[in-house]
N, C-alpha and C positions, 0 to 999 in steps of 0.2 A: 783174860778171865773177867768178863763183864759182870758188874753188880747192877741190880735194878731195884729201885725203890718204888713201890706201889702198894696201896692199901690191900688190894686183893685181886691178883690176876685170876680169872675164873672163866668157866664156860658159859656164864650167864652175864647179861648186861651188854652194853656196847663197847666202851673202851676197855672194860675188864676182859672181854673175850678177845678183842683185837690184840691187847697186850699179851694175853696167854698164848695166842697163836704165834706171835712174833718170837717170844722167848722160848717156847717149846721147840720151834723149828731151829733156832740158833743152837739150842742145847743138843741137837742131834749130832753136831760136830765140834762144838766148843763148850768149855765149862761156863756155866751160868749160875750165878747166885742170886736168888730172889729174896729181897728183904721186904716182907709183907705181913699183914695181919692174918691173911689166909692165903692158901695156894692150892688150887684144885688141879694143877698140872704136874705130871711127873714124866719126864722124857730125857733120855740120854744122860747128859752130864749136868743135870740140874740139881742144885742144892737150895732148899728153902730154909731161911733163917727167920723164925717167927718174931713178930713185934707185937707187944701188947699195946692196945690203944682203947680208948673209950669210944662209944658210938656217937653220943650226943653230948653237948652241942658241937656242931660241925667245926667251928673255929678252934675249939679246944682240942677236938679229935685230931685235926690236921697238925696243930702245933705239937701235940704229944707224939703223934706218929713221926713227924719230921725229926724231932729231937732224938727219939729212940732209934730210928733208922740211921741217922747220922752217927750216933755212938757205935752202932754195930758196924757200919761201913768203915769207920776210922780204925776199928780193931782188926780189920782184915787188910788184904792186899788185892787190889783190883786194877786191871788195866784200863777199864772204862766204866763209868757209872752213868746209868741212864735213869731218868725220872719220867714217870708217866704224869703228864700235866705238872702241876706245881706241888706234887706230893713230897718232894725232897727239899731240903734247904738250899742245896747246891748240887750240881751234876755237870758232867762233861757234855751230855746230850739230853735233850728233853723231847719226848714224843708228845706233841701238843694236839689235843682234841678240841680244845675250848679256850677262849680268852675271857676270863672273868672280868678283867679290867674294862674291856669294850662292852660287855654285857651290862656291867654295873653302871657305866656312863650312860648307856641308852635306856635302861629299864629300872634303875634303882628307885625304890619307893612306890613302884606300881604294884602293890600287893593288895588288890581289892579284897574286901571282906575280912582281912586279918585285923586282929585287935591292935590297938595303938602300941602296946608293949611288944607284940610280935613284930610289927613294922620297925620299931626302934631297934630291936635285936637284929633284924635282917640288915639294917643299915650298918650297924657296928660289925656284924659278921662279914659283910661284903667288903668293908674297908680293911678289916684285918686280913682276910684271905687275899684281897687284891694286893695289899702291901707285901704279903709273902710271895705271891706270884711275881711281882715287880722285882723283888730281891733275887729270885731265882734267875730271871731273865737278864738281870744286870750283873750277875756274878762274874768276876774275872775268870772263873774256872770254865764257864760255858764255851764249848767249842762248836756246837751246832744244835739246830732245832729241826725236827721232822714235823711238819705240819700236815694234817690230813686233807687240807684243801687250799686252793690258792686264795680264797676269801679269808681263811684263818691266817695265812701267811701275811696278807695285807694288814689284818688287824694287829698282829704281833709287831709288825714293823712300825705301824702308826702309834700304837699304845706304848710300846717299850723301846722304840728306837733300835731294834735289832737290825743289823745290816742284812741286806738282800742275800749276800754271799753265804751267810751263816744258816740260812733256812732252805731246806729242801722240801718239796711237796711230794708226799707219797700217800695217796689215798688208801684207806683201809681196804683190804681184799675181801672177797666174798667166797666162802666155801660152798661151791655149787652142789656138793654132795649133801649138804645140810639145808641150804636155802635154794628154793626154786622160784623162778618168776611166775607170777600168777598168769593164767591164761587171759589174754586180752578179750574183753567183751565188746563186740561191735554191734 
């Protein structure tokens, strides 16, 4: 009975849609509980446990979500808990689409045009969210990471010291009934 922590698996967005596809397909044969603020999927053996969270500011949103989701998860019994990126405080498996730690190290403070107060908030938010991400990836509970690219795998290994054997690369799939390649122009 896997549990999954994500703010909102949906049919919109990138990682939201990828998460929705993965969990709706697993729910065709296995019980899946999704702990999320919203859930636009209903399939097979899927149960949605709603979490209340605020939208802004992002660092408070993620902290409120993570705490609320953890409380709900601990009240249940799950064979496996999966987090989409660093949405959970800890998990057995993380499906990683992004490494905020690497992004922040490379691009922090490059907020052209933003006010001084906004840039300061961004630095504080990046530090807070990166610390949360670091805690998730260094949790003794972590059994594995699914990275959507080999580049992301490398970033996670370099940034957080995750062992090569703990990370599998599985690129996001493409539903060819929805997405069609553009005709090439020659």
